[in-house]
PDB file of N, CA, C and O in Angstrom:
ATOM      1  N   UNK A   1     -21.106 -15.729  21.542  1.00  0.00           N
ATOM      2  CA  UNK A   1     -20.388 -14.913  22.880  1.00  0.00           C
ATOM      3  C   UNK A   1     -18.712 -14.525  22.206  1.00  0.00           C
ATOM      4  O   UNK A   1     -18.533 -13.380  22.623  1.00  0.00           O
ATOM      5  N   UNK A   2     -18.156 -14.700  21.848  1.00  0.00           N
ATOM      6  CA  UNK A   2     -16.054 -15.179  21.389  1.00  0.00           C
ATOM      7  C   UNK A   2     -15.950 -14.791  22.561  1.00  0.00           C
ATOM      8  O   UNK A   2     -16.850 -14.384  23.296  1.00  0.00           O
ATOM      9  N   UNK A   3     -14.510 -14.937  22.846  1.00  0.00           N
ATOM     10  CA  UNK A   3     -13.722 -15.446  23.401  1.00  0.00           C
ATOM     11  C   UNK A   3     -13.362 -13.635  24.570  1.00  0.00           C
ATOM     12  O   UNK A   3     -13.156 -13.243  25.718  1.00  0.00           O
ATOM     13  N   UNK A   4     -13.473 -13.302  23.539  1.00  0.00           N
ATOM     14  CA  UNK A   4     -12.689 -11.676  23.949  1.00  0.00           C
ATOM     15  C   UNK A   4     -14.182 -10.976  24.651  1.00  0.00           C
ATOM     16  O   UNK A   4     -14.140 -10.150  25.564  1.00  0.00           O
ATOM     17  N   UNK A   5     -14.958 -11.282  24.276  1.00  0.00           N
ATOM     18  CA  UNK A   5     -16.048 -10.681  25.507  1.00  0.00           C
ATOM     19  C   UNK A   5     -16.519 -11.028  26.441  1.00  0.00           C
ATOM     20  O   UNK A   5     -17.237 -10.444  27.253  1.00  0.00           O
ATOM     21  N   UNK A   6     -15.778 -12.984  26.340  1.00  0.00           N
ATOM     22  CA  UNK A   6     -16.319 -13.267  27.933  1.00  0.00           C
ATOM     23  C   UNK A   6     -15.318 -12.277  28.454  1.00  0.00           C
ATOM     24  O   UNK A   6     -15.812 -11.267  28.955  1.00  0.00           O
ATOM     25  N   UNK A   7     -13.997 -12.367  28.437  1.00  0.00           N
ATOM     26  CA  UNK A   7     -13.634 -11.270  28.911  1.00  0.00           C
ATOM     27  C   UNK A   7     -13.395 -10.215  29.630  1.00  0.00           C
ATOM     28  O   UNK A   7     -12.787  -9.788  30.612  1.00  0.00           O
ATOM     29  N   UNK A   8     -14.355  -9.860  28.466  1.00  0.00           N
ATOM     30  CA  UNK A   8     -14.057  -7.690  28.711  1.00  0.00           C
ATOM     31  C   UNK A   8     -15.608  -8.452  30.074  1.00  0.00           C
ATOM     32  O   UNK A   8     -15.967  -7.848  31.085  1.00  0.00           O
ATOM     33  N   UNK A   9     -16.107  -9.651  29.660  1.00  0.00           N
ATOM     34  CA  UNK A   9     -17.522  -9.721  30.900  1.00  0.00           C
ATOM     35  C   UNK A   9     -16.996  -9.860  31.906  1.00  0.00           C
ATOM     36  O   UNK A   9     -17.224  -8.879  32.615  1.00  0.00           O
ATOM     37  N   UNK A  10     -16.443 -10.507  32.337  1.00  0.00           N
ATOM     38  CA  UNK A  10     -15.638 -10.981  33.734  1.00  0.00           C
ATOM     39  C   UNK A  10     -14.867  -9.634  34.492  1.00  0.00           C
ATOM     40  O   UNK A  10     -14.893  -9.394  35.699  1.00  0.00           O
ATOM     41  N   UNK A  11     -14.154  -8.805  33.388  1.00  0.00           N
ATOM     42  CA  UNK A  11     -13.353  -7.877  33.591  1.00  0.00           C
ATOM     43  C   UNK A  11     -14.085  -7.173  33.870  1.00  0.00           C
ATOM     44  O   UNK A  11     -13.975  -6.962  35.078  1.00  0.00           O
ATOM     45  N   UNK A  12     -14.813  -6.647  33.466  1.00  0.00           N
ATOM     46  CA  UNK A  12     -16.354  -5.489  33.797  1.00  0.00           C
ATOM     47  C   UNK A  12     -17.243  -5.884  35.325  1.00  0.00           C
ATOM     48  O   UNK A  12     -17.599  -5.056  36.164  1.00  0.00           O
ATOM     49  N   UNK A  13     -17.528  -7.827  35.394  1.00  0.00           N
ATOM     50  CA  UNK A  13     -17.436  -8.163  36.524  1.00  0.00           C
ATOM     51  C   UNK A  13     -16.466  -8.061  38.084  1.00  0.00           C
ATOM     52  O   UNK A  13     -16.769  -7.682  39.215  1.00  0.00           O
ATOM     53  N   UNK A  14     -15.260  -8.574  37.511  1.00  0.00           N
ATOM     54  CA  UNK A  14     -14.754  -8.339  39.022  1.00  0.00           C
ATOM     55  C   UNK A  14     -14.895  -6.953  39.187  1.00  0.00           C
ATOM     56  O   UNK A  14     -15.648  -6.662  40.117  1.00  0.00           O
ATOM     57  N   UNK A  15     -14.093  -5.391  38.181  1.00  0.00           N
ATOM     58  CA  UNK A  15     -14.737  -4.258  38.329  1.00  0.00           C
ATOM     59  C   UNK A  15     -15.604  -4.243  39.463  1.00  0.00           C
ATOM     60  O   UNK A  15     -15.247  -3.784  40.548  1.00  0.00           O
ATOM     61  N   UNK A  16     -16.930  -4.817  39.208  1.00  0.00           N
ATOM     62  CA  UNK A  16     -17.763  -4.283  39.499  1.00  0.00           C
ATOM     63  C   UNK A  16     -18.026  -4.519  41.034  1.00  0.00           C
ATOM     64  O   UNK A  16     -18.442  -3.807  41.949  1.00  0.00           O
ATOM     65  N   UNK A  17     -17.409  -6.432  40.872  1.00  0.00           N
ATOM     66  CA  UNK A  17     -17.323  -6.910  42.659  1.00  0.00           C
ATOM     67  C   UNK A  17     -16.234  -6.022  43.768  1.00  0.00           C
ATOM     68  O   UNK A  17     -16.214  -6.014  44.999  1.00  0.00           O
ATOM     69  N   UNK A  18     -15.469  -5.388  42.874  1.00  0.00           N
ATOM     70  CA  UNK A  18     -14.185  -4.925  44.176  1.00  0.00           C
ATOM     71  C   UNK A  18     -14.765  -3.615  44.673  1.00  0.00           C
ATOM     72  O   UNK A  18     -14.584  -3.267  45.840  1.00  0.00           O
ATOM     73  N   UNK A  19     -15.808  -2.510  43.383  1.00  0.00           N
ATOM     74  CA  UNK A  19     -16.687  -1.942  44.294  1.00  0.00           C
ATOM     75  C   UNK A  19     -18.025  -2.175  45.085  1.00  0.00           C
ATOM     76  O   UNK A  19     -18.562  -1.515  45.974  1.00  0.00           O
ATOM     77  N   UNK A  20     -18.284  -3.034  44.620  1.00  0.00           N
ATOM     78  CA  UNK A  20     -19.294  -3.687  46.386  1.00  0.00           C
ATOM     79  C   UNK A  20     -18.698  -3.960  47.061  1.00  0.00           C
ATOM     80  O   UNK A  20     -18.856  -3.216  48.029  1.00  0.00           O
ATOM     81  N   UNK A  21     -17.610  -5.026  47.321  1.00  0.00           N
ATOM     82  CA  UNK A  21     -16.431  -4.914  48.489  1.00  0.00           C
ATOM     83  C   UNK A  21     -16.305  -4.068  49.305  1.00  0.00           C
ATOM     84  O   UNK A  21     -15.881  -4.293  50.438  1.00  0.00           O
ATOM     85  N   UNK A  22     -16.721  -2.711  48.790  1.00  0.00           N
ATOM     86  CA  UNK A  22     -16.335  -1.864  49.241  1.00  0.00           C
ATOM     87  C   UNK A  22     -17.097  -0.440  49.930  1.00  0.00           C
ATOM     88  O   UNK A  22     -16.950   0.473  50.744  1.00  0.00           O
ATOM     89  N   UNK A  23     -17.936  -0.984  49.006  1.00  0.00           N
ATOM     90  CA  UNK A  23     -19.310  -0.698  50.070  1.00  0.00           C
ATOM     91  C   UNK A  23     -20.313  -1.702  51.178  1.00  0.00           C
ATOM     92  O   UNK A  23     -21.017  -1.296  52.103  1.00  0.00           O
ATOM     93  N   UNK A  24     -20.073  -3.234  50.681  1.00  0.00           N
ATOM     94  CA  UNK A  24     -20.358  -3.505  51.072  1.00  0.00           C
ATOM     95  C   UNK A  24     -20.376  -4.208  52.590  1.00  0.00           C
ATOM     96  O   UNK A  24     -19.810  -5.297  52.495  1.00  0.00           O
ATOM     97  N   UNK A  25     -20.884  -3.931  54.116  1.00  0.00           N
ATOM     98  CA  UNK A  25     -19.942  -4.138  55.426  1.00  0.00           C
ATOM     99  C   UNK A  25     -20.367  -5.757  56.299  1.00  0.00           C
ATOM    100  O   UNK A  25     -19.902  -6.218  57.341  1.00  0.00           O
ATOM    101  N   UNK A  26     -21.366  -6.276  55.412  1.00  0.00           N
ATOM    102  CA  UNK A  26     -21.945  -7.059  56.186  1.00  0.00           C
ATOM    103  C   UNK A  26     -20.882  -8.731  55.800  1.00  0.00           C
ATOM    104  O   UNK A  26     -20.430  -9.030  54.695  1.00  0.00           O
ATOM    105  N   UNK A  27     -20.831  -9.031  56.278  1.00  0.00           N
ATOM    106  CA  UNK A  27     -18.927 -10.251  55.990  1.00  0.00           C
ATOM    107  C   UNK A  27     -19.324 -10.945  55.186  1.00  0.00           C
ATOM    108  O   UNK A  27     -18.987 -11.026  54.005  1.00  0.00           O
ATOM    109  N   UNK A  28     -20.437 -11.778  56.020  1.00  0.00           N
ATOM    110  CA  UNK A  28     -21.121 -13.404  55.040  1.00  0.00           C
ATOM    111  C   UNK A  28     -21.320 -12.835  53.480  1.00  0.00           C
ATOM    112  O   UNK A  28     -21.015 -13.770  52.740  1.00  0.00           O
ATOM    113  N   UNK A  29     -21.655 -11.841  52.805  1.00  0.00           N
ATOM    114  CA  UNK A  29     -21.474 -11.110  51.804  1.00  0.00           C
ATOM    115  C   UNK A  29     -20.184 -11.004  51.341  1.00  0.00           C
ATOM    116  O   UNK A  29     -19.625 -11.760  50.547  1.00  0.00           O
ATOM    117  N   UNK A  30     -19.775 -10.101  51.837  1.00  0.00           N
ATOM    118  CA  UNK A  30     -18.170  -9.855  51.700  1.00  0.00           C
ATOM    119  C   UNK A  30     -17.193 -11.270  51.134  1.00  0.00           C
ATOM    120  O   UNK A  30     -16.414 -11.313  50.182  1.00  0.00           O
ATOM    121  N   UNK A  31     -17.666 -12.622  52.353  1.00  0.00           N
ATOM    122  CA  UNK A  31     -16.911 -13.865  51.531  1.00  0.00           C
ATOM    123  C   UNK A  31     -17.519 -13.839  50.419  1.00  0.00           C
ATOM    124  O   UNK A  31     -16.531 -13.874  49.685  1.00  0.00           O
ATOM    125  N   UNK A  32     -18.179 -13.814  49.897  1.00  0.00           N
ATOM    126  CA  UNK A  32     -19.768 -14.755  49.294  1.00  0.00           C
ATOM    127  C   UNK A  32     -18.866 -14.110  47.821  1.00  0.00           C
ATOM    128  O   UNK A  32     -18.371 -14.821  46.946  1.00  0.00           O
ATOM    129  N   UNK A  33     -18.838 -12.653  47.867  1.00  0.00           N
ATOM    130  CA  UNK A  33     -18.240 -11.735  46.773  1.00  0.00           C
ATOM    131  C   UNK A  33     -16.676 -12.401  46.602  1.00  0.00           C
ATOM    132  O   UNK A  33     -16.188 -12.691  45.510  1.00  0.00           O
ATOM    133  N   UNK A  34     -16.129 -12.545  47.663  1.00  0.00           N
ATOM    134  CA  UNK A  34     -14.761 -12.720  46.680  1.00  0.00           C
ATOM    135  C   UNK A  34     -14.190 -14.182  46.492  1.00  0.00           C
ATOM    136  O   UNK A  34     -13.038 -14.380  46.106  1.00  0.00           O
ATOM    137  N   UNK A  35     -15.369 -15.508  46.891  1.00  0.00           N
ATOM    138  CA  UNK A  35     -15.068 -16.753  46.585  1.00  0.00           C
ATOM    139  C   UNK A  35     -15.491 -16.030  44.981  1.00  0.00           C
ATOM    140  O   UNK A  35     -14.660 -16.050  44.072  1.00  0.00           O
ATOM    141  N   UNK A  36     -16.669 -15.502  44.822  1.00  0.00           N
ATOM    142  CA  UNK A  36     -17.167 -15.777  43.425  1.00  0.00           C
ATOM    143  C   UNK A  36     -15.814 -14.497  42.557  1.00  0.00           C
ATOM    144  O   UNK A  36     -15.442 -15.007  41.500  1.00  0.00           O
ATOM    145  N   UNK A  37     -15.487 -13.841  42.675  1.00  0.00           N
ATOM    146  CA  UNK A  37     -14.302 -12.979  42.455  1.00  0.00           C
ATOM    147  C   UNK A  37     -13.044 -13.469  42.274  1.00  0.00           C
ATOM    148  O   UNK A  37     -12.097 -12.796  41.868  1.00  0.00           O
ATOM    149  N   UNK A  38     -13.005 -14.701  42.584  1.00  0.00           N
ATOM    150  CA  UNK A  38     -11.514 -15.348  42.391  1.00  0.00           C
ATOM    151  C   UNK A  38     -11.911 -16.308  42.070  1.00  0.00           C
ATOM    152  O   UNK A  38     -10.923 -16.938  41.692  1.00  0.00           O
ATOM    153  N   UNK A  39     -13.531 -17.439  41.847  1.00  0.00           N
ATOM    154  CA  UNK A  39     -13.881 -17.931  40.751  1.00  0.00           C
ATOM    155  C   UNK A  39     -13.767 -17.341  39.611  1.00  0.00           C
ATOM    156  O   UNK A  39     -13.557 -18.143  38.701  1.00  0.00           O
ATOM    157  N   UNK A  40     -13.826 -16.166  39.266  1.00  0.00           N
ATOM    158  CA  UNK A  40     -13.920 -15.584  37.805  1.00  0.00           C
ATOM    159  C   UNK A  40     -13.034 -14.596  37.817  1.00  0.00           C
ATOM    160  O   UNK A  40     -13.465 -13.735  37.050  1.00  0.00           O
ATOM    161  N   UNK A  41     -11.626 -14.134  38.464  1.00  0.00           N
ATOM    162  CA  UNK A  41     -10.145 -13.734  38.427  1.00  0.00           C
ATOM    163  C   UNK A  41      -9.785 -15.191  37.016  1.00  0.00           C
ATOM    164  O   UNK A  41      -9.431 -15.077  35.842  1.00  0.00           O
ATOM    165  N   UNK A  42     -10.140 -16.627  38.002  1.00  0.00           N
ATOM    166  CA  UNK A  42      -9.073 -17.925  37.639  1.00  0.00           C
ATOM    167  C   UNK A  42      -9.661 -17.985  35.517  1.00  0.00           C
ATOM    168  O   UNK A  42      -8.894 -17.821  34.568  1.00  0.00           O
ATOM    169  N   UNK A  43     -11.386 -18.302  35.438  1.00  0.00           N
ATOM    170  CA  UNK A  43     -11.276 -17.764  33.905  1.00  0.00           C
ATOM    171  C   UNK A  43     -10.549 -16.960  33.127  1.00  0.00           C
ATOM    172  O   UNK A  43      -9.680 -17.253  32.306  1.00  0.00           O
ATOM    173  N   UNK A  44     -11.119 -15.568  33.561  1.00  0.00           N
ATOM    174  CA  UNK A  44     -10.451 -14.719  33.447  1.00  0.00           C
ATOM    175  C   UNK A  44      -8.968 -14.755  33.143  1.00  0.00           C
ATOM    176  O   UNK A  44      -8.726 -13.904  32.287  1.00  0.00           O
ATOM    177  N   UNK A  45      -7.431 -15.689  33.671  1.00  0.00           N
ATOM    178  CA  UNK A  45      -6.485 -16.131  33.629  1.00  0.00           C
ATOM    179  C   UNK A  45      -6.451 -16.643  31.484  1.00  0.00           C
ATOM    180  O   UNK A  45      -6.104 -16.443  30.320  1.00  0.00           O
ATOM    181  N   UNK A  46      -7.562 -17.829  33.128  1.00  0.00           N
ATOM    182  CA  UNK A  46      -7.290 -18.938  31.362  1.00  0.00           C
ATOM    183  C   UNK A  46      -7.583 -18.460  29.998  1.00  0.00           C
ATOM    184  O   UNK A  46      -7.177 -18.919  28.931  1.00  0.00           O
ATOM    185  N   UNK A  47      -8.497 -17.280  30.263  1.00  0.00           N
ATOM    186  CA  UNK A  47      -9.719 -17.262  28.427  1.00  0.00           C
ATOM    187  C   UNK A  47      -8.105 -16.099  27.818  1.00  0.00           C
ATOM    188  O   UNK A  47      -7.781 -16.071  26.631  1.00  0.00           O
ATOM    189  N   UNK A  48      -7.363 -15.304  28.885  1.00  0.00           N
ATOM    190  CA  UNK A  48      -6.299 -14.124  28.472  1.00  0.00           C
ATOM    191  C   UNK A  48      -5.210 -14.904  27.964  1.00  0.00           C
ATOM    192  O   UNK A  48      -4.237 -14.256  27.579  1.00  0.00           O
ATOM    193  N   UNK A  49      -5.146 -16.458  27.856  1.00  0.00           N
ATOM    194  CA  UNK A  49      -4.696 -17.366  28.196  1.00  0.00           C
ATOM    195  C   UNK A  49      -4.353 -18.024  26.465  1.00  0.00           C
ATOM    196  O   UNK A  49      -3.334 -18.331  25.846  1.00  0.00           O
ATOM    197  N   UNK A  50      -5.791 -18.013  26.184  1.00  0.00           N
ATOM    198  CA  UNK A  50      -5.922 -18.465  25.024  1.00  0.00           C
ATOM    199  C   UNK A  50      -6.071 -17.383  24.114  1.00  0.00           C
ATOM    200  O   UNK A  50      -5.684 -17.590  22.964  1.00  0.00           O
ATOM    201  N   UNK A  51      -6.671 -15.997  24.460  1.00  0.00           N
ATOM    202  CA  UNK A  51      -6.520 -14.489  23.579  1.00  0.00           C
ATOM    203  C   UNK A  51      -5.327 -14.416  23.468  1.00  0.00           C
ATOM    204  O   UNK A  51      -5.032 -13.534  22.662  1.00  0.00           O
ATOM    205  N   UNK A  52      -3.985 -15.207  24.130  1.00  0.00           N
ATOM    206  CA  UNK A  52      -2.699 -15.015  23.298  1.00  0.00           C
ATOM    207  C   UNK A  52      -2.176 -16.047  23.055  1.00  0.00           C
ATOM    208  O   UNK A  52      -0.978 -15.942  23.319  1.00  0.00           O
ATOM    209  N   UNK A  53      -2.356 -16.753  22.786  1.00  0.00           N
ATOM    210  CA  UNK A  53      -2.541 -17.515  21.730  1.00  0.00           C
ATOM    211  C   UNK A  53      -3.346 -17.295  19.989  1.00  0.00           C
ATOM    212  O   UNK A  53      -3.123 -17.886  18.932  1.00  0.00           O
ATOM    213  N   UNK A  54      -4.076 -16.459  20.253  1.00  0.00           N
ATOM    214  CA  UNK A  54      -4.563 -16.710  18.969  1.00  0.00           C
ATOM    215  C   UNK A  54      -4.072 -15.054  18.646  1.00  0.00           C
ATOM    216  O   UNK A  54      -3.986 -14.871  17.431  1.00  0.00           O
ATOM    217  N   UNK A  55      -3.766 -13.933  19.398  1.00  0.00           N
ATOM    218  CA  UNK A  55      -2.424 -13.010  18.816  1.00  0.00           C
ATOM    219  C   UNK A  55      -2.184 -13.310  18.128  1.00  0.00           C
ATOM    220  O   UNK A  55      -2.264 -12.952  16.953  1.00  0.00           O
ATOM    221  N   UNK A  56      -1.718 -14.249  18.719  1.00  0.00           N
ATOM    222  CA  UNK A  56       0.017 -14.518  18.262  1.00  0.00           C
ATOM    223  C   UNK A  56      -0.119 -14.894  17.177  1.00  0.00           C
ATOM    224  O   UNK A  56       0.405 -14.160  16.339  1.00  0.00           O
ATOM    225  N   UNK A  57      -0.721 -15.937  16.726  1.00  0.00           N
ATOM    226  CA  UNK A  57      -1.661 -17.485  16.269  1.00  0.00           C
ATOM    227  C   UNK A  57      -1.940 -15.951  14.443  1.00  0.00           C
ATOM    228  O   UNK A  57      -1.678 -16.072  13.246  1.00  0.00           O
ATOM    229  N   UNK A  58      -2.346 -15.173  14.993  1.00  0.00           N
ATOM    230  CA  UNK A  58      -2.862 -13.699  13.245  1.00  0.00           C
ATOM    231  C   UNK A  58      -1.737 -13.413  13.675  1.00  0.00           C
ATOM    232  O   UNK A  58      -1.245 -14.128  12.802  1.00  0.00           O
ATOM    233  N   UNK A  59      -0.524 -12.892  14.407  1.00  0.00           N
ATOM    234  CA  UNK A  59       0.608 -11.880  14.105  1.00  0.00           C
ATOM    235  C   UNK A  59       1.393 -12.880  13.529  1.00  0.00           C
ATOM    236  O   UNK A  59       2.350 -12.376  12.941  1.00  0.00           O
ATOM    237  N   UNK A  60       1.367 -14.168  13.460  1.00  0.00           N
ATOM    238  CA  UNK A  60       2.080 -15.404  12.472  1.00  0.00           C
ATOM    239  C   UNK A  60       1.854 -14.882  11.240  1.00  0.00           C
ATOM    240  O   UNK A  60       2.478 -14.296  10.355  1.00  0.00           O
ATOM    241  N   UNK A  61       0.555 -15.358  11.509  1.00  0.00           N
ATOM    242  CA  UNK A  61      -0.488 -15.650   9.111  1.00  0.00           C
ATOM    243  C   UNK A  61      -0.184 -13.455   8.583  1.00  0.00           C
ATOM    244  O   UNK A  61      -0.260 -13.089   7.410  1.00  0.00           O
ATOM    245  N   UNK A  62       0.088 -12.562   9.634  1.00  0.00           N
ATOM    246  CA  UNK A  62       0.017 -11.316   9.165  1.00  0.00           C
ATOM    247  C   UNK A  62       1.843 -11.623   8.625  1.00  0.00           C
ATOM    248  O   UNK A  62       2.121 -11.593   7.426  1.00  0.00           O
ATOM    249  N   UNK A  63       2.659 -11.832   9.434  1.00  0.00           N
ATOM    250  CA  UNK A  63       4.183 -11.970   9.195  1.00  0.00           C
ATOM    251  C   UNK A  63       3.913 -12.461   8.100  1.00  0.00           C
ATOM    252  O   UNK A  63       4.190 -11.767   7.122  1.00  0.00           O
ATOM    253  N   UNK A  64       3.053 -14.312   7.782  1.00  0.00           N
ATOM    254  CA  UNK A  64       3.517 -15.053   6.941  1.00  0.00           C
ATOM    255  C   UNK A  64       3.551 -14.043   5.558  1.00  0.00           C
ATOM    256  O   UNK A  64       4.392 -13.787   4.696  1.00  0.00           O
ATOM    257  N   UNK A  65       1.688 -13.479   5.943  1.00  0.00           N
ATOM    258  CA  UNK A  65       0.564 -12.711   4.329  1.00  0.00           C
ATOM    259  C   UNK A  65       2.180 -11.547   3.712  1.00  0.00           C
ATOM    260  O   UNK A  65       2.682 -11.587   2.589  1.00  0.00           O
ATOM    261  N   UNK A  66       2.586 -10.721   4.795  1.00  0.00           N
ATOM    262  CA  UNK A  66       3.678  -9.820   4.488  1.00  0.00           C
ATOM    263  C   UNK A  66       4.847 -10.291   3.705  1.00  0.00           C
ATOM    264  O   UNK A  66       5.175  -9.731   2.659  1.00  0.00           O
ATOM    265  N   UNK A  67       5.519 -11.374   4.225  1.00  0.00           N
ATOM    266  CA  UNK A  67       7.059 -11.986   3.795  1.00  0.00           C
ATOM    267  C   UNK A  67       6.728 -12.913   2.507  1.00  0.00           C
ATOM    268  O   UNK A  67       7.647 -13.284   1.777  1.00  0.00           O
ATOM    269  N   UNK A  68       5.327 -13.285   2.246  1.00  0.00           N
ATOM    270  CA  UNK A  68       5.444 -13.509   0.452  1.00  0.00           C
ATOM    271  C   UNK A  68       4.741 -12.828  -0.227  1.00  0.00           C
ATOM    272  O   UNK A  68       4.581 -13.064  -1.424  1.00  0.00           O
ATOM    273  N   UNK A  69       4.304 -12.063   0.253  1.00  0.00           N
ATOM    274  CA  UNK A  69       3.798 -10.599  -0.790  1.00  0.00           C
ATOM    275  C   UNK A  69       5.695 -10.033  -1.059  1.00  0.00           C
ATOM    276  O   UNK A  69       6.142  -9.898  -2.199  1.00  0.00           O
ATOM    277  N   UNK A  70       6.105  -9.911  -0.456  1.00  0.00           N
ATOM    278  CA  UNK A  70       7.414  -9.093  -0.573  1.00  0.00           C
ATOM    279  C   UNK A  70       8.552 -10.186  -1.348  1.00  0.00           C
ATOM    280  O   UNK A  70       9.523  -9.545  -1.752  1.00  0.00           O
ATOM    281  N   UNK A  71       8.637 -11.421  -1.594  1.00  0.00           N
ATOM    282  CA  UNK A  71       8.580 -12.250  -2.369  1.00  0.00           C
ATOM    283  C   UNK A  71       8.635 -11.847  -3.718  1.00  0.00           C
ATOM    284  O   UNK A  71       8.579 -12.686  -4.617  1.00  0.00           O
TER     285      UNK A  71
END
């Protein structure tokens, strides 16, 4: 599984947890879901940082290729 897939899976999970939080009335389950949600939000943030680095490197490589073609 690559970073983008993991990011997408976590994003979907967080959305699902949000839906569950609106549906569930039990306080202890809601607290557990909140903890889980925030753990995955932290991971999602880390993955986004990695993805941004990858996108920046890809963009730079494309710019370099474009510039080499212009010469």
